[in-house]
C-alpha positions, 0 to 999 in steps of 0.5 A: 499499500502506498501511503497516498492509498493508506491516507486516503482510507484514514481521511473517509468520513469516519462511520459509528464508533461501534461499528467501526470497532466490532469491524477492526481486523486482527492485522497490524496497520493504521489507526486514525482517532477523530473528534469534532472541534468542540470535543477537546478544544484546547488540543489542535489538529489537523481538519479531516478534507471531508467533514469537520471533524480534526484529527487526535491520534495517528498510530500503527498497531500491531494488531488493530483489534488490541490497540483499540479494544484492548488500549485506547478504549480500555487502559489509560496505563498504555494509551497515551491519547487515554492519559492526554483525554483524562489529563483534559477530564480530571474536574469534569469527570473526577478521575483521581489517578493513582500510581502503580508500575506507571500512573492508571486510572483506578477501574472506576475512573477507565469506567468512566472515561470509556463511555465519555471516549465512546459517545464522542471520538470517532476511528478510521483504520487501514490495515498493512503490515508495514505499518511503522514505514508507512507511518512518517510517510501517511502522518505527513499527508493526513498533518499534524495531530492534536497529540503533537501540541503542546496542549497535550503534552499539559494534560499529560503532565497533569495527568501524572501529576495528580497521582502524586508522588511515587510511593515505593511500596514494601519489599513482600508486600504484593501490589493491588490494583486499586 
């Protein structure tokens, strides 16, 4: 697949998120997250060529289905998109990040963040085995993402800072997920 073909596929007008997620294959590829300008207005991002949306995130996935279902729509600890969104919504959703191996959200907070994202964000994807080599060229064609800007870096820092200082765990005491 050429970068132009991948960019065209990623800039199709996104459909309903549930339908798009249901279609995700277990193949490698690229994902693009989109949102209306009034959703997370602090973030910028390139305009979608066929709608009023803007690009929040563009990334490569080893397995498209897992990237979306088990990272971006599930676990803040492994998804920069989720960390940035959580950092922007700390007060609005009453989120309380905490430390594990990294800063994460407790399960109850993850459960509030996921529906918020599912109601407001849209997704396009394209399967391609050569995703890592394709990503830089596609990024130049599609444009900057909202996660490329200073507001995203500040939101992610806010998310991490909200967890407070990491306190060392006593030796021999097993970790318990919040």
